[in-house]
N, C-alpha and C positions, 0 to 999 in steps of 0.2 A: 504493500500500500504506500509505503514511504517513497519507493522508487517511482511509482505511478504519479504521485503528487508532484515530484520534482519534474517529471516529464511534462505534466500539464502546465506547471508554472513556466517552464522554459518556452513552452509553445505560445504563451500569451502574447509576447511582442510580435510574433509572426501574424497572429490573428488580427492585431491592431493595424499592422503595416500592410495587410493584404490589399493589393490593388493600388498602392501609393506609388507615385512616380516623382516625388520631390524629397529632397534632403535639405533640412535647415542647418546651417552652420552658425554656431553661437560662440560668444566670447572672442570675436575677431578684433584685432586692433582697429581703432577707428580710422587709421591711416591706410588700411589695406586697400589695394586697387584691384581692378579686374585682372590685371596681369599676374598679381600675386595668387589670386584664386585659380586662375587657369594653370599656373605653375603647380599649384597644389594638386589639381586633378591629374596632371601629367606625372608628377612625382609619385603619386600613390596609385597610378595606373587605373584610374576610375573608368568604368565602362558606360557607354551610351549617354554621356552628358551632352545635352543639346542646348542648354542655356545656363549662364551663370549670372545671377542678379544680386546686386548689393541692395539691402533693405535701407530705406531712408525715412526720416521724420523731418518734414519741412526742408527736404533736400540735404539733410545732414545725416551721415551714416549712423545707424543704430548699434553697430557691432554684430549684426546678423547678415546672412546672405542665404540665397536659395540656389540649389542645383536642380535643374529639370532633367529627368532621365527619359530616354526614348521608350523604355519598357519597364514594367514593374519587376521583371526578373533580374534586373541589374541592382535592385535596391539593397539586398542583404550582402552581396559581395562588396558593394561600395561602402556600406556601413562598416563592415569588418576592416576594410582597407583604411578607413578614417579613424579607427579606434584610438590610435595614438598620434594622430596628425597634429601638425603645428603650422602656424603662419608667422613669419618673422620671429622665429624661435619661441613663440608663445603657444602653449597647448590650446587647442580649440575643442569644442564639443559638437558632435553631429547627431541629429535625431531625424527620424522619418517625419514627414510633414504632409498634411493635405495641401492642395493648391493654395498658394498665398492669396489672401484677399486683397483686391484692389480697393474696394469700398469707395472712400472719397480720397483715394490716394493719388492726387496729382493730375487727374484727368482735367481736360479743359471744360470746366463747368460754368454755368451761369447762375448768378445770384438773382435775388428778386429785382435788383436794379439792372439786370441784364449785363452786368460787367463780367467779363471772362476772367476767372481767377484760377490759380494753382494752389493746391495744398502741399504737394511734394511728399506725400506719404506712400510707403509701400515699395515693392521691388522696382528698381530703376527710377524711383521717384514718381512712377506712374506716367512717364513720358515715353514716346515711341522712338524719337530720334536720339540714339545713344551717342555719348561723348561729344555732342555738339551743343550742350547747354552748360551754362555757368551760373551758379548761384552766388550772389554778392550780398553780404550783410555787414551791418555797422553803419549804414547810411542814415542820415537824419530821418526821424520818424515821419515827418510830414512831406518828405520829398515826393515829387510826382514822377510818373514814368517818363514824361517828356524831359524832365530835368536830368534823370539818370541817362536817358538816351543821348542827350547833349553832352553830358560829362564823358561819355564813352565814344565820342564822335571820331576819335582816331582809330577805332576798331571797326571792322566790317561785321555788321549785324544784320540778321534777317528779322522781318516782322514776326511777332509772336501771335498776335490776334487780328492781323489785318490792318492794324492801326499803329501800334507802338512796338518798338523793338525791346522794350523792357516791361515785364509784368510783375506786379507785386505779389509776393507770397503771403497769402492771408494767414492770420492766426486763427486756427480752428479749435473749438472747445467741444468736448463730448457731453451729451446729455442723455438721460434715460428716456426711451420711447417704448411704450408697451405694445406697439404693433407687432404681431407675430411674424411678419415677413422680415423683420430685422433680426439678424443673429445676435444673441446676447442682449437684445433690447437696447443697444446703444447706437447712436448715429452722431454725425458731426455737423456743426453749424458755424458759419463764419461769425466772428465777433468784431465789433467796432472798437474794442478796447484800445485806448491810446498807448503807444509805446514810444520811448525816446529814440528808438532805432527801428529801421525797417530793413526788409529783405526783398531782393528782386531777382528775377530769373531772366537771363538774356540768352539768345541763341546766335552765336557767331556763325559765319558762313561755312566754316570748316572745322574739323577737329584741331588742326594746327593753329587756327586762329583762336580757338577756345583756350588752348594751352598758352598761347602768347598773351592773351588777356589776363589769365591767372598769374603768370610770371610777373607781369608789369604792375598789376593792381594789388596783389595780395600783400597785406601788412603795410600798405601806404595809408596816407591820411587824406580824407576828403576836404578839398579846398583849404589847405593849411594856412594860406595867407589870410583867410577870413575866420576860420574856426580853430586854428592852432592844431592841437592834438586831441581834440574832442571826439572826432569820428575816425577811428582806425578801421580800415576796411579789411575784410577777409573775402577771399574768392576761392571757389572750388569747382572743378569740372564734375558734372553729374554723370555717373556711369550707369 
């Protein structure tokens, strides 16, 4: 009986994982890039990986990522291969996962005022064009998209919503909704809460231009001749 109990217990993870084609990587360094994760897949000889997605919250890495597999039969072999895996000399944790939810994760949505906004949550920040978006934060709280676009006039940018090349990343708050169609009963709503700083998303015309923008803008100050060191900017390519 004791042996049977052990066998049944060891079989539980397989029952839970049955049919899954995603692996969630946890405890990743926030500085980990797609190249680091692809190198992880190659080094550990993972099978059938069709997509690697960094998970974001407001376009900043959460320390998690998702691997999409071509078929569920690759799941357990890959989980075993990742048992003692590391990224940047730091150990990571891998678990099987259902398909990651997009929810309100950065899709181009419209608010009640018909403004198109991004939340930047979820895999790839919820955007389709990979490595061609840059998130910039530390800007003045009341700055407009037109002012951001003008500040970045030395860079080649594409329009984000048909009008402006810079779109504000809205601050979203969760609230409880009893409607049964919403998983866990939670949804997200944009808030008009004032902040001293703002965050914007821009789309350079190429991956090379995106990296050039980050190199030249990151850790510089916004209009230092006027504001001094009040607004230190940070910029990151969204993968």
